[in-house]
N, C-alpha and C positions, 0 to 999 in steps of 0.2 A: 243221273251225273247231273248233283248241284255246282254247280257255278260261280264259285264271287267273286267280286271285282272291286279292288277302290283302290282308291293310297292306300299305300302299307305302313302297320303299326309301328314302333319302336321296341330294342325289348331293353331294360337293364333292371338297376337293385340289384340282390348279393347275389346276381347272378357268371359270377366270375367274369378272368378279364378276355373281353371281345367274347362274347357272345351276339350270335351271328340267329335275325327274322327273319321266318318268308313267310308272306299268304296277306291276311284282310282284318279287317277287326273280328269279320265271321272266323274262321280257319285261319288256321296256321302253322307253324313248324319251328319249331325253339333252337338251338342249341348250344348249349351253358357252354359257358370259355370255362376254362382255367380252373385248373385246386378241385375244393368240395363245393361249388353252389349248392348256397339253405334257400336259396325260391327268386323268379324271375317276374318281373312284372313288366307286364305287356302292356303297354300307356297306348288307347285308341288313337287312332286316327279323330273319328269324331265321336262327339260324346253320344251316347247312351237318347233313351224316353225318361228310360226303365236304366232298371241292373239289368244283362243278362242272366241268363242262364248258363254256362257255362260246364263245361266235361275237359279231363286229362289227361293223358295219360306217358308214360315213361319209355319208351320204342328202344328205346336202349338193353335196358333188365328192367324185374319186377320190380324192382320198387315203387311204392303206393306217393300219384303223383294227387298232387288237389288240388282246383281250380277255384278260386275266390273273387267274384265279381264287381264292381260299380259297376257306376255309368262310364267313368271313362280307364280304369284299367280292369286287367286280373290276371289276381297275382299265380303262379304256379309255384304252386311248394312242391314242398318234400323229399328222400334219405339220394336224391342224389349223386356225379362224380362228375371228370371232367370231360366237359366234348358228348356228352347228353343228348340225347333229341326225344325232344319235348310237345306233345301236340294237341292242339284246344282245337273248341269250337263252341261259339261261341250263340246265339239265338234271341232274339228280344220278342217285348211284347209289354203289350199297355194292360 
């Protein structure tokens, strides 16, 4: 088991109205808001030294979700509907 503890990141972008997030910068679960979101931007609580390697998946449907990271955010993009549950994992490196 790996367990990550630190301050929770925030979620925004085109993620629908009232999206929610649980987790940390290293791993988390985003529930999209209302409407049909196109992307969710997770803003990390702490800035990474280099952009982390991230992966994402849609737990609600078989729709593809792509993770694109910078040192301060990871954007989860794809075909989504209201209340989709997206998970992400990010690992840092130097």
